[in-house]
C-alpha positions in Angstrom: -69.8 -14.3 12.0 -68.3 -12.1 14.5 -66.0 -15.0 15.3 -65.4 -15.2 11.5 -64.0 -11.5 11.5 -61.0 -12.0 13.6 -59.9 -15.0 12.5 -59.6 -14.0 8.9 -58.4 -11.0 9.6 -55.8 -13.2 11.3 -55.4 -15.6 8.3 -54.4 -12.5 6.3 -51.9 -11.2 8.6 -50.0 -14.6 9.0 -49.9 -15.4 5.1 -49.5 -12.5 3.2 -47.7 -9.9 6.2 -44.3 -12.4 5.6 -44.6 -12.7 2.3 -45.3 -8.8 1.1 -42.7 -8.1 4.1 -40.2 -10.6 2.2 -40.5 -8.9 -1.2 -40.0 -5.6 0.6 -36.9 -7.1 2.0 -35.9 -8.5 -1.8 -36.5 -5.6 -3.6 -34.9 -2.9 -1.0 -31.0 -5.3 -0.7 -31.1 -6.8 -4.6 -29.8 -4.3 -7.5 -31.3 -6.3 -10.5 -27.6 -7.1 -11.7 -27.5 -9.4 -9.0 -31.2 -10.5 -9.6 -30.8 -11.4 -13.6 -27.4 -13.6 -12.1 -29.4 -15.2 -9.8 -31.9 -16.0 -11.9 -29.2 -16.9 -15.0 -27.7 -19.4 -12.1 -30.6 -21.5 -11.3 -31.2 -22.2 -15.1 -34.4 -19.9 -15.1 -35.3 -18.8 -19.0 -34.8 -14.9 -20.3 -39.4 -15.2 -21.1 -39.1 -14.8 -17.2 -36.2 -13.1 -16.0 -36.4 -10.0 -18.7 -40.3 -8.9 -17.1 -39.4 -9.5 -13.6 -36.4 -7.5 -13.9 -38.6 -4.3 -15.5 -41.0 -5.4 -12.5 -37.9 -5.2 -10.3 -37.1 -1.7 -11.0 -40.6 -1.0 -11.6 -41.6 -1.5 -8.2 -39.2 1.3 -6.9 -39.8 3.9 -8.9 -43.1 3.8 -8.9 -43.2 3.9 -5.0 -40.9 7.4 -5.8 -42.9 8.7 -8.0 -45.8 8.0 -5.7 -43.9 9.7 -2.9 -43.0 12.9 -5.5 -47.0 12.6 -6.2 -48.0 12.9 -2.4 -45.4 15.8 -1.9 -46.7 17.3 -5.0 -50.5 17.7 -3.3 -49.1 18.5 0.3 -47.4 21.5 -1.4 -50.4 23.1 -3.4 -52.3 22.3 0.0 -54.8 19.8 -1.4 -56.4 18.1 1.2 -59.6 15.0 1.0 -61.1 18.3 3.9 -61.2 20.4 1.0 -61.4 18.6 -2.1 -63.3 15.3 -1.7 -62.6 12.1 -2.1 -63.1 12.2 -5.1 -60.7 14.6 -6.4 -58.0 13.5 -4.4 -59.0 9.7 -6.6 -58.3 11.9 -9.8 -55.3 14.4 -8.6 -53.5 10.9 -7.3 -54.6 8.4 -9.7 -54.6 10.3 -12.8 -50.6 11.1 -13.1 -50.0 8.1 -11.3 -51.4 5.9 -14.6 -49.7 8.6 -17.1 -46.7 7.9 -14.9 -46.6 4.8 -14.4 -47.4 4.0 -18.2 -44.3 6.0 -19.3 -42.3 4.4 -16.7 -42.9 1.0 -17.9 -42.0 2.2 -21.4 -38.6 3.5 -20.9 -37.8 0.8 -18.3 -38.8 -2.0 -21.2 -36.6 0.2 -23.6 -33.8 0.2 -20.8 -34.1 -3.9 -20.9 -33.8 -4.0 -24.5 -30.9 -1.7 -24.5 -28.9 -3.7 -22.1 -29.4 -6.7 -24.3 -31.7 -8.4 -21.9 -34.1 -10.2 -24.6 -30.9 -11.2 -26.7 -30.3 -15.0 -27.2 -26.5 -14.4 -26.7 -25.1 -15.0 -23.0 -24.1 -12.2 -21.1 -21.5 -11.9 -18.6 -22.3 -10.9 -15.6 -19.6 -9.5 -12.5 -21.6 -10.0 -9.6 -20.7 -13.1 -7.0 -23.8 -15.5 -6.4 -23.3 -18.0 -4.1 -24.2 -19.0 -0.3 -22.7 -17.1 2.7 -22.1 -18.8 5.9 -25.7 -16.5 7.0 -27.8 -18.9 4.1 -26.5 -21.5 5.3 -27.3 -20.9 8.8 -30.8 -20.0 8.3 -31.1 -22.8 6.0 -30.4 -24.9 8.9 -32.8 -23.2 11.3 -36.0 -23.5 8.8 -34.6 -27.4 7.9 -35.2 -27.6 12.0 -38.5 -25.8 12.3 -39.7 -27.9 9.7 -39.1 -31.1 11.6 -39.8 -30.0 14.5 -43.4 -29.2 12.6 -43.2 -32.5 10.5 -42.9 -34.4 14.0 -44.8 -32.5 16.5 -47.6 -32.9 13.7 -47.0 -36.8 13.5 -47.0 -37.0 16.8 -43.4 -38.1 17.3 -42.9 -35.6 20.2 -45.5 -34.7 22.9 
């Protein structure tokens, strides 16, 4: 059992940390307009594009809201030692839930106003395409996959 715990922690770190880091990078560097243009370029259905674009904006808005709630608690000097863990959860979760509902409604309304759910084809000014660094990353990834396949098949010893 003691050997299983580090093995499980290593599995979680190797599989989920890379995914979370990649998602964080995409959210931090990609605008919603670029995301929508990329999804339309690969012919993704509108039923997927609209909720994904709302979620895309929601993550950054919720992170900003969480930081402001924590700053408010620090400003009022509300800490775990002063009021207990139950009150901290109440003071953080209740405002977070209510603001998340409000933010979700506002973002959905904004998406509908922009016409994201309409059947009419929209235009987009974002230039989406492969650049030199994309081709380089693709080549490196293919080389790593080929190397892994060759070593797992026993061609490389």
